ROGUVO-113183 format. One record per residue: x, y, z of N, C-alpha, C in turn; residue in one letter. Coordinates in steps of 0.1 Angstrom, whole numbers, padded with zeros to 4 digits, always signed. Layout:
REM residues N
XYZXYZXYZa
...
//
This chain:
REM residues 256
+0827+1096+1281+0831+1106+1274+0826+1119+1277x
+0821+1120+1290+0817+1133+1297+0827+1140+1302x
+0840+1134+1303+0853+1140+1308+0858+1149+1295x
+0860+1162+1298+0867+1172+1286+0882+1165+1284x
+0888+1158+1294+0903+1154+1289+0901+1142+1280x
+0891+1135+1284+0887+1125+1272+0887+1129+1258x
+0877+1139+1257+0875+1143+1244+0889+1148+1239x
+0897+1159+1248+0907+1160+1241+0918+1151+1238x
+0919+1142+1244+0928+1131+1241+0919+1124+1228x
+0908+1122+1225+0902+1117+1213+0909+1124+1203x
+0905+1139+1205+0908+1146+1191+0923+1145+1190x
+0933+1144+1197+0948+1142+1194+0950+1127+1187x
+0941+1119+1193+0943+1105+1188+0937+1105+1172x
+0927+1112+1171+0921+1116+1157+0935+1122+1148x
+0940+1130+1152+0951+1137+1144+0964+1130+1141x
+0970+1122+1153+0981+1115+1153+0981+1103+1144x
+0968+1096+1144+0966+1080+1138+0969+1083+1123x
+0959+1092+1118+0962+1095+1101+0977+1100+1097x
+0981+1106+1107+0996+1113+1105+1006+1101+1105x
+1004+1093+1114+1015+1079+1115+1012+1071+1104x
+0999+1070+1100+0995+1060+1089+1001+1065+1073x
+1000+1079+1075+1004+1088+1063+1021+1087+1061x
+1028+1087+1072+1043+1082+1073+1042+1069+1070x
+1036+1061+1073+1039+1046+1070+1037+1044+1054x
+1025+1051+1049+1026+1052+1035+1037+1058+1025x
+1041+1068+1032+1053+1077+1026+1066+1065+1027x
+1068+1057+1038+1080+1050+1035+1077+1038+1029x
+1066+1034+1026+1064+1024+1016+1065+1029+1002x
+1061+1040+1000+1064+1045+0987+1079+1047+0986x
+1087+1052+0993+1100+1052+0992+1109+1038+0992x
+1102+1028+0998+1103+1013+0995+1104+1011+0979x
+1094+1014+0975+1089+1012+0961+1100+1019+0952x
+1103+1032+0955+1114+1039+0947+1127+1033+0948x
+1129+1027+0959+1144+1021+0961+1146+1010+0954x
+1133+1000+0954+1134+0987+0947+1134+0988+0931x
+1128+1000+0927+1129+1003+0911+1144+1008+0910x
+1148+1014+0918+1162+1022+0915+1172+1010+0915x
+1171+1000+0926+1179+0987+0926+1175+0982+0913x
+1167+0979+0910+1163+0969+0896+1171+0977+0883x
+1170+0990+0885+1179+0998+0874+1192+0995+0876x
+1196+0996+0886+1213+0994+0888+1216+0978+0886x
+1208+0968+0889+1209+0955+0887+1211+0954+0870x
+1203+0960+0863+1205+0961+0848+1215+0966+0842x
+1218+0976+0850+1230+0983+0843+1243+0978+0846x
+1244+0972+0859+1256+0960+0861+1257+0950+0852x
+1246+0945+0847+1246+0934+0840+1251+0936+0826x
+1252+0950+0822+1256+0951+0808+1270+0957+0807x
+1277+0952+0796+1289+0954+0795+1294+0967+0790x
+1304+0974+0794+1309+0986+0793+1310+0989+0780x
+1307+1002+0777+1308+1006+0761+1314+1020+0761x
+1318+1023+0750+1323+1038+0750+1314+1049+0754x
+1321+1060+0759+1313+1068+0766+1304+1074+0754x
+1311+1076+0744+1304+1084+0733+1291+1076+0727x
+1289+1065+0731+1276+1055+0727+1265+1058+0741x
+1270+1065+0749+1259+1070+0762+1255+1085+0758x
+1262+1092+0757+1263+1104+0757+1272+1114+0748x
+1270+1126+0746+1277+1133+0736+1281+1146+0743x
+1294+1148+0741+1301+1161+0746+1297+1173+0741x
+1295+1183+0750+1290+1195+0747+1273+1198+0746x
+1266+1188+0749+1251+1187+0752+1247+1192+0768x
+1236+1197+0767+1232+1202+0781+1229+1190+0790x
+1237+1193+0803+1233+1180+0811+1220+1179+0816x
+1211+1188+0815+1196+1189+0817+1189+1179+0809x
+1195+1178+0796+1187+1170+0787+1191+1155+0787x
+1200+1152+0797+1204+1140+0800+1196+1131+0806x
+1190+1121+0803+1182+1113+0809+1186+1105+0823x
+1178+1100+0831+1181+1092+0844+1187+1079+0838x
+1183+1073+0826+1186+1062+0821+1201+1057+0820x
+1209+1068+0819+1223+1065+0821+1231+1065+0832x
+1224+1068+0843+1230+1069+0856+1233+1053+0857x
+1247+1054+0862+1254+1041+0868+1257+1032+0857x
+1256+1036+0844+1260+1028+0830+1275+1030+0832x
+1280+1017+0830+1295+1016+0829+1300+1019+0814x
+1311+1027+0814+1316+1031+0804+1329+1031+0800x
+1336+1032+0789+1351+1033+0789+1356+1046+0780x
+1367+1051+0784+1370+1063+0775+1386+1060+0776x
+1395+1066+0764+1407+1066+0764+1409+1081+0761x
+1422+1087+0769+1427+1100+0766+1437+1103+0775x
+1441+1115+0778+1452+1119+0788+1446+1129+0796x
+1452+1125+0809+1445+1135+0819+1451+1148+0819x
+1443+1159+0821+1448+1172+0823+1450+1176+0838x
+1461+1171+0843+1466+1174+0858+1463+1190+0861x
+1465+1199+0853+1464+1213+0855+1448+1217+0857x
+1440+1209+0851+1426+1212+0854+1418+1205+0866x
+1424+1198+0874+1423+1188+0885+1414+1197+0897x
+1402+1193+0900+1397+1198+0912+1393+1189+0922x
+1395+1194+0936+1392+1185+0948+1377+1189+0952x
+1370+1180+0953+1356+1183+0958+1354+1181+0973x
+1350+1193+0979+1349+1193+0995+1339+1185+0998x
+1340+1182+1012+1332+1176+1022+1325+1162+1016x
+1333+1152+1011+1326+1140+1009+1333+1129+1015x
+1324+1125+1026+1327+1116+1037+1327+1102+1032x
+1336+1095+1037+1335+1081+1032+1340+1070+1047x
+1333+1063+1049+1334+1052+1059+1335+1062+1072x
+1328+1071+1072+1328+1081+1086+1340+1088+1087x
+1348+1093+1077+1358+1101+1077+1357+1114+1068x
+1359+1125+1071+1358+1135+1059+1370+1135+1048x
+1364+1139+1039+1375+1138+1028+1373+1146+1014x
+1377+1145+1003+1376+1151+0992+1375+1139+0981x
+1367+1145+0968+1369+1136+0957+1378+1144+0949x
+1387+1135+0940+1397+1140+0930+1390+1139+0918x
+1387+1151+0913+1381+1150+0899+1394+1157+0888x
+1396+1149+0879+1408+1151+0870+1401+1149+0857x
+1403+1160+0848+1394+1159+0833+1404+1151+0826x
+1397+1143+0817+1405+1132+0807+1400+1140+0794x
+1411+1142+0786+1411+1149+0771+1412+1138+0762x
+1399+1136+0756+1399+1123+0746+1406+1129+0734x
+1410+1120+0723+1416+1123+0710+1410+1134+0701x
+1394+1133+0704+1388+1144+0695+1387+1157+0701x
+1395+1160+0715+1394+1171+0723+1383+1173+0733x
+1375+1162+0731+1363+1164+0741+1369+1159+0755x
+1362+1164+0766+1366+1164+0777+1356+1155+0788x
+1361+1144+0794+1353+1136+0803+1361+1139+0817x
+1349+1144+0827+1353+1147+0841+1353+1131+0849x
+1365+1130+0854+1369+1115+0860+1370+1118+0874x
+1361+1111+0883+1362+1112+0897+1371+1101+0899x
+1385+1105+0904+1395+1092+0903+1393+1086+0917x
+1389+1091+0926+1385+1085+0940+1387+1093+0953x
+1389+1089+0964+1386+1097+0975+1402+1099+0981x
+1402+1112+0988+1415+1113+0997+1412+1120+1008x
+1416+1116+1021+1411+1123+1034+1415+1136+1034x
+1408+1146+1041+1408+1158+1043+1423+1164+1047x
+1425+1176+1045+1441+1183+1051+1437+1185+1065x
+1448+1193+1071+1449+1194+1083+1438+1205+1089x
+1435+1214+1082+1420+1221+1083+1414+1226+1071x
+1405+1233+1073+1396+1236+1061+1402+1244+1048x
+1414+1251+1052+1420+1261+1044+1434+1253+1036x
+1434+1242+1041+1446+1234+1034+1441+1221+1026x
+1445+1220+1014+1445+1209+1007+1453+1196+1010x
+1446+1182+1010+1457+1171+1012+1467+1171+0999x
+1477+1162+1003+1485+1159+0992+1476+1149+0982x
+1477+1151+0969+1469+1138+0961+1480+1135+0949x
+1483+1123+0950+1487+1115+0937+1487+1120+0922x
+1494+1119+0916+1491+1126+0903+1486+1116+0891x
+1477+1120+0885+1473+1109+0875+1481+1102+0866x
+1477+1090+0861+1488+1083+0852+1493+1093+0840x
+1503+1092+0837+1508+1101+0827+1508+1093+0815x
+1505+1102+0803+1503+1096+0790+1491+1091+0786x
+1488+1081+0774+1476+1075+0773+1470+1067+0785x
+1457+1069+0786+1452+1059+0798+1437+1054+0794x
+1431+1043+0796+1419+1040+0794+1412+1040+0806x
+1402+1046+0809+1393+1044+0820+1381+1037+0820x
+1376+1027+0829+1362+1023+0832+1356+1029+0842x
+1345+1034+0840+1338+1040+0853+1322+1040+0850x
+1318+1045+0862+1300+1044+0862+1297+1059+0861x
+1287+1061+0851+1283+1076+0848+1274+1079+0861x
+1279+1092+0864+1268+1097+0874+1267+1111+0870x
+1253+1115+0874+1246+1127+0868+1254+1139+0874x
+1258+1150+0869+1262+1161+0873+1254+1168+0885x
+1265+1173+0894+1258+1181+0905+1258+1197+0900x
+1248+1203+0908+1247+1218+0908+1253+1225+0917x
+1263+1232+0912+1272+1239+0920+1269+1253+0922x
+1265+1259+0936+1264+1272+0939+1274+1281+0933x
+1274+1295+0934+1285+1305+0932+1297+1300+0940x
+1310+1301+0932+1320+1296+0943+1322+1305+0955x
+1323+1301+0967+1326+1307+0979+1341+1313+0978x
+1342+1325+0981+1355+1334+0978+1366+1329+0985x
+1362+1319+1000+1372+1316+1010+1376+1302+1005x
+1372+1297+0994+1376+1282+0993+1392+1284+0988x
+1401+1273+0993+1413+1272+0988+1414+1267+0972x
+1426+1274+0966+1428+1271+0952+1427+1257+0950x
+1418+1254+0939+1416+1241+0931+1405+1234+0941x
+1400+1240+0949+1388+1232+0957+1375+1238+0951x
+1365+1230+0949+1352+1234+0947+1341+1226+0955x
+1327+1229+0957+1319+1226+0966+1312+1213+0960x
+1310+1212+0947+1303+1201+0941+1309+1197+0928x
+1308+1185+0924+1312+1181+0910+1301+1186+0900x
+1303+1198+0893+1295+1204+0883+1304+1204+0869x
+1301+1194+0860+1308+1195+0847+1308+1207+0842x
+1299+1217+0843+1298+1230+0837+1310+1237+0842x
+1316+1232+0854+1325+1242+0859+1339+1234+0856x
+1339+1224+0851+1352+1217+0848+1362+1228+0837x
+1374+1228+0842+1383+1237+0830+1385+1230+0820x
+1384+1235+0808+1383+1225+0799+1385+1234+0784x
+1394+1230+0775+1394+1239+0762+1385+1234+0751x
+1379+1222+0753+1369+1216+0745+1357+1213+0750x
+1347+1207+0745+1332+1204+0748+1335+1193+0760x
+1326+1197+0767+1327+1186+0782+1315+1177+0780x
+1316+1165+0784+1305+1156+0786+1295+1159+0797x
+1282+1158+0793+1272+1162+0803+1271+1155+0818x
+1278+1144+0819+1278+1139+0830+1294+1133+0833x
+1297+1132+0846+1311+1129+0851+1310+1113+0853x
+1324+1106+0852+1325+1094+0855+1332+1089+0869x
+1327+1081+0875+1330+1076+0888+1340+1065+0886x
+1352+1066+0888+1363+1056+0884+1363+1044+0890x
+1361+1032+0881+1365+1017+0885+1376+1012+0885x
+1383+1013+0873+1397+1008+0868+1401+1017+0860x
+1413+1018+0860+1421+1024+0847+1435+1017+0842x
+1440+1018+0828+1450+1010+0827+1458+1022+0819x
+1471+1024+0823+1477+1018+0833+1470+1024+0847x
+1474+1015+0858+1463+1017+0872+1469+1030+0878x
+1460+1034+0888+1462+1045+0896+1476+1041+0904x
+1487+1050+0907+1496+1047+0915+1499+1062+0924x
+1509+1059+0932+1512+1072+0941+1507+1071+0953x
+1514+1080+0963+1509+1079+0977+1506+1094+0983x
+1495+1096+0988+1486+1086+0993+1477+1080+0983x
+1477+1067+0984+1466+1060+0975+1451+1066+0977x
+1445+1067+0963+1432+1072+0964+1423+1061+0966x
+1413+1061+0975+1405+1053+0978+1394+1053+0967x
+1391+1041+0962+1382+1040+0953+1366+1041+0957x
+1359+1048+0950+1344+1049+0956+1337+1036+0955x
+1330+1033+0964+1321+1022+0965+1310+1021+0954x
+1306+1008+0949+1296+1009+0942+1282+1012+0953x
+1271+1014+0946+1258+1019+0952+1253+1006+0958x
+1247+1005+0972+1240+0996+0979+1228+0993+0973x
+1228+0978+0974+1216+0974+0965+1202+0968+0974x
+1205+0971+0988+1198+0964+0996+1183+0976+0997x
+1173+0970+1003+1160+0975+1003+1160+0989+1013x
+1171+0991+1021+1173+1000+1031+1162+0999+1044x
+1160+1006+1051+1153+1006+1064+1138+1010+1063x
+1134+1014+1049+1119+1018+1049+1109+1009+1054x
+1110+0995+1049+1099+0985+1054+1100+0988+1068x
+1109+0985+1079+1107+0986+1092+1103+0998+1098x
+1107+1010+1091+1102+1023+1096+1087+1024+1095x
+1081+1017+1082+1067+1017+1080+1061+1008+1091x
+1067+0998+1095+1062+0988+1106+1060+0997+1117x
+1070+1006+1121+1071+1011+1134+1060+1024+1134x
+1058+1031+1124+1046+1039+1124+1033+1033+1125x
+1031+1022+1117+1018+1015+1120+1017+1010+1135x
+1028+1006+1140+1027+1003+1154+1025+1016+1162x
+1030+1027+1160+1027+1037+1168+1012+1040+1167x
+1008+1041+1155+0992+1042+1153+0983+1032+1164x
+0990+1020+1165+0982+1010+1171+0982+1015+1184x
+0994+1017+1190+0997+1020+1203+0987+1033+1207x
+0986+1042+1196+0979+1053+1201+0963+1050+1205x
+0958+1041+1194+0943+1037+1193+0943+1027+1205x
+0951+1018+1210+0950+1009+1220+0951+1016+1234x
+0961+1028+1233+0960+1037+1246+0950+1043+1249x
+0943+1049+1239+0930+1055+1241+0918+1046+1245x
+0917+1035+1238+0907+1023+1244+0910+1021+1258x
+0923+1019+1264+0923+1015+1278+0920+1027+1286x
+0925+1040+1284+0919+1050+1289+0905+1052+1290x
+0896+1050+1280+0883+1050+1281+0875+1040+1289x
+0882+1026+1290+0877+1016+1298+0881+1021+1312x
+0894+1027+1314+0895+1030+1327+0887+1039+1333x
+0881+1050+1325+0876+1062+1327+0861+1055+1331x
+0855+1046+1322+0842+1043+1326+0841+1032+1337x
+0854+1024+1340+0853+1018+1352+0851+1029+1365x
+0860+1038+1364+0860+1047+1375+0845+1054+1376x
+0839+1057+1366+0826+1064+1367+0816+1053+1372x
+0817+1042+1370+0807+1030+1375+0811+1027+1389x
+0824+1030+1393+0826+1027+1407+0821+1037+1417x
+0823+1050+1409+0816+1063+1417+0800+1061+1419x
+0794+1058+1409+0780+1056+1408+0776+1045+1417x
+0783+1033+1418+0779+1025+1428+0782+1028+1443x
+0791+1035+1445+0794+1040+1458+0783+1051+1463x
+0776+1057+1452+0767+1067+1456+0753+1061+1460x
+0751+1049+1450+0741+1041+1453+0741+1031+1468x
+0751+1028+1470+0754+1020+1483+0753+1027+1492x
+0755+1040+1493+0759+1049+1506+0744+1051+1514x
+0745+1048+1526+0733+1048+1536+0726+1061+1535x
+0713+1061+1537+0704+1073+1538+0710+1081+1550x
+0711+1097+1546+0716+1106+1556+0730+1108+1557x
+0737+1097+1550+0753+1099+1551+0758+1110+1543x
+0768+1117+1546+0773+1130+1539+0764+1142+1543x
+0751+1141+1549+0743+1155+1549+0746+1162+1563x
//
């Protein structure tokens, strides 16, 4: 420990090891959050779909809607308002860029439910909207997963007509009260038709994700840092011992 370089390296190890262990703890916390969310998803999937009015009320503030309704499967019957349709930009699916197709569904009482009907590939460029099949005409019954509204920033002036940056139910064109969350379509009666066909949005993944493996990696990095420092210390001690031995064994007068 007489070498300043060893002291400097020891100081670095004292900094990085707690940081690595903290990152490992953070990944384990994220794993716990993921498992809790998956448990909620399992519970929601096991419940039979209910009318959307049993889960949320039109015209209420989205901020007052609890997370417990997320992914709940609901049903609603009404008619699509094709004129109020919006395309939500930059929504990749399976590695391809595309857009969500949101079409308002007007229920019998005049309330409006934003329905994410599915995904369509992007147009030729950022200023072009792709062709989208029209929604089913006449009365339609939809079944879908409740998703919390997104918060859209002020609309950029250069967006093509009919496109938005986020699916914000507060920006849905509607004459009546709008439900505080939107629905991700699972099925409809009559079914979706037309060309190009809309790709249904996949159900959420229910695995643990990479968090455990990342936590193990960070712990391994901490162990490598400690082990490497110990190896350097032993090497430095061996070098100093050899130098002292060489000085002791040197014949009298040598080097003078």
